N, C-alpha and C positions, 0 to 999 in steps of 0.2 A: 525407531518403530517409523514403517510408512505413514506418510501423512493423510493419504486419502485411501478409505477402503469402500468396497462396492456394497459391503453390507456391514453396517454398523456393529451388530451383534458379533462380528470376528474379532474386534478389537481386544476383548481379554484374552481370546486363544492366542493373539499374535505376541501380545505381553508376555504370556506364560511359556509358548513353545516357538523357539528361534527358528523350526522351519516352518512353520505358519507365517511368521513375520517376512522370512526370505521369499517365501511364494507371493505374498501379497505384494512384496516390492518389485518382483519380476513382473507380475501381472500389472501394476501400476505404469512402470516403466514402459512395457510392450504397448499397452493401451494408449498412453501418451505419444509413444513413438509413432504408432500406427496413424494417429491424428495428424503428425506433422509431417509424416511420409506423403501422405494423402494431399494435406494441405500445400506442400511444396510444389506439387505438381500442377496446382492450380492457380489462376491469376488471383492476385491478392484479395481483391473484393469477394468472390466465390470463395477463398479459402475462409476468410472472416466469416462469411455466413455459414459455412459449414462448422466451424466452430461453435457459432451461436447455437446452431440446432443441436449438436452434440451435449454442449453443456447444459442446455435446458432439459435434457432427457437425462443425462448421468448426474448431474449436481444433486437434485433433490434425493436421489437414492444413496448418498453417502452419508457417512455419520456427521460430516461437516455442515450439513443441512440444518440440524438444530442450532448450530452457533449463528448463522444468518437470520433464521426466524427470530431468535431471542435478541439479536442486537437491532433487529428493526423494531420489535416491540417495544424496547427501550428508548429509541428516538422518536418513535412516533405510537406514543401510547393511547392515543385516541382512534387509531385506526382499527378496522375489524379484521379477524383473521384471513377472511377471503384476499383481502387487499395485501396483507403482509404475504401470503403464499404467492400471491401473483407476482409481487415486487422481488420476491425471493428468487424465482424462477427466473425472472430477467436478469438478476444478477449471476445467476449461473450461466446464463447465456454470454453475459459480457466477460466473464472467467474463461469461456470457452473460446470466446474470439481471440483472447490474450494469446492461449495455447496455439491456436492455428496460425496466429500472426507471426510467431517466432522465426520461422524459415524465411519470412519475407523481411526481417529487420534491416539486413544490408539494403534492400529495395526502399524501403521506408527513410533510411538515411540519405540515399542519392536521391529520392525524389523530395527531400525535405518535407516530409508529412506532417510537420509539427510548425505550428505558428506561435510565436512568442508574443505575450502581451506584457509589456514592462508597465507597472504603475507607478513608476517613480524614474528617476533620471538614470540611464543605463551607464553613464560615465563611472558611475560609484561601482559597478560590477568590471569594467573594463580597465578603468585607471586608478582605481582607488588604492591605497596602501595595504588595505587588507580584504580578504575573501568574506564571502558572507555564509551562513548557514542556511541553505533552503530546507524547510521543513514541510516534507509531503504527505500525504496519504495516498493509499493503494486504491487509486481510480482508473477508469478506463483501461487503457494498457500502460501499466506502472513502469514498463520499460522506457517510456517514450521522455520523461523528464529529463533523462540522462542526455537527451539530444539538446537540451536548452544552451548547454554551451556553446556548441558548434553554430546553431542558429544565430544566437546573440552574441557570437565573437568574443566570449569571455571565459577564461580556464575554469573548469569545472571537473571535480572529482565526486564519484558517487561511493556510498557505502553500501556493500551488498554481502548478503547471507547465503552460502551454500545450501542447496537442497540437503537433507538429511538422508534421503535415498540416493546413492552414490550413482546408480544409473541414470536416475531422473536427472542429476546434475549434470552429467556428462551430455545430455540431448539438449538442457537449457543453456548451458555454458558455451556450445558451440555456436550460438548464435548471439548470446548476449556479449560475448566479447568481442563482437564485431563493432560495437557503439564506440563513437570516438570519444572517448572521454578517459579519466583517470579512475581506477578502481581501489577502493580501499575495502580491505576483508573487515568484516565487523569484528573480530577479535582485537584489530588494531585501531579502533573508532578512536578513542580518547587521545591517544599519542599522536597519530597520523593527522587527524582534523586539526588540533591546534597548530601542528606545524603548516599545514596547507593554508590555514587562514593568514596565517602571519607571512607567508610567503607570497600572499595576493592570490591566492585560487580559492574559489567558493567551493563548497561541499553540499552534496544534496544526500538527505537520508530520509527514511520513511518512519513516522514515529506516531501512527495512530492505532498500534496493537497495545494490548495490556501489557504492561510489564510489571510483574508482581513486587519486584523490589523498588518500584516507583513511588512517587507521592500521589496522594489522593487530590488530583487536580480537576477541576469541574469539567466535564464532557457533556455536552446538551443539559446542562444545568444540575447533573448528577456526579458526586465524586467518584473518579475513575484512576485506577492506577496508571500512572502515567510518567514516562522516564523525563527527567529534566536536563538529562546529560547535553543533548544539543545547546540549550539556554547556556549551561554553566561552560561549555567549550567556549560558544560564543562571547560572555562575558570574559572569560579568561584571555581570549585574543583581542579583547577589544572591539568587538564588531557587534553586528545585530544579526536577528533572524528573520528569514524571509518566509512567510507563509506562501506556499506554492499548489495552485490547483490546476489538475490537469481533466480536460473535458474531452469526451470522444464526440467528433462531428462527422457528418455524412461523408462515406466514400473512404473508409479506414483513414481519417484524418483527425487530427489533434490539435488542441489550443494549450498552452501551458501559459497560465496567469501569474505572474509574480508580484505579490502584493508589498506596499512598502515596509522598509525593515522595521523591526521592533527592536528597540535599544532600551536598555536599563533607564528606569525614570531617573531623573535629575534629582540629587539628594538621597538617593536610594543607597544605603551602605550595608544591608544585610543581604550577602550572596545568595544565601539559599532562598529567601523570600523574593528577590529579584528574578531567580530563575523560574521560581514558582510562577509569577506573574507573568512573565514573557510566554510560558507553555501555556497557561489558561488564556491568554489572548488566541494563540495558535489554535488550541482546542475549540474557540468560539467559532472561527473561520471554518474548521472541519465540521462541526454539528451544521453550520449554516448551509454548506454546500450539499452536506448529505441529504438536507430537508429538500434542497432544491432539485436535486437529480439523484435519488437514492439508489437507482439501477446503475450506477457509476462505481459504486462502493464495494470493493472487495469484503465482504463482512464475513468471511467463511473461516479464517484461520483461527480465531480465539474468540471467546467471551469478552466485550469491551469492559464490562464492570465487572465487580466481585459477585459471586454466586449469592450470597444474603440480599444484595441490593436487587438482582435480578430476580429472586424468588419473591420479593416484597412487591415488586412491580406487577409480575404476574398474578398475585392474589388481587390487587386492585382491579387489573384486566377482568379477571373472573367475577369480581364482584361486580363490576359494571356491564357484564354480558357481553364482552368482547371477546371473548376466547371461544 
């Protein structure tokens, strides 16, 4: 099914009637394609501003808006709904920027619009016997961390997932594939990642979404289904996990901050517990970054926590008069 609907009440119809689903996919593709076409004809700064305006208008009208609101309420339980709504609209504006910036990815590569801030010795990446796992979240323009390798002069591959809407995937892939890095389809993550790490290539992937088959690792102090696969792959390859933060800067520029690698603690013999501990530390970083700059977080894809936990938080907010 298409990931974005212009009216959330159409979702049940799309699931029941294939013709509705196909029509919505076409609408989604043509709408995004129109924004990209106009954005391509504009200078990059104006294109980004156009996407911001379109995102702020369109995002709150989609069924995904509830995900944004509910995720923000979990991270900011003490904020009132007016602030939550305002921040959610700002998040949609940033998502709109990402869409409008797609046609300008080749220019962003040429102009080196990403600066890299390494909080450790960069020779570990460039000359070490093993690559590292970069654990990132969907922030700012989530295509930009893939430029980290060319900016920092180290080999880097990234894990990617195709859009479920094939028409939309064609639009995105046209520009995404211009990024000078290796690409690993998400279906090949486990095998390819360990191979790349052992060959000295680092691998980047996003780990901020809810994974129902994952373990309940604390996220903002609340257990959330989290994949431990990145940590397990790093441990298997004998390397560490690097929390990576992307920030949007003025003028359609970005900063990627790579924090010191997280390794298995000395004396830890329980492989599963070790992977859990690593991802708990990664989630601590993520929560802190969201609290510092919530508008940069793409919180639209899924509810980050389980529904029972989110319902309990909603009840507490209502009792406190925040909703």
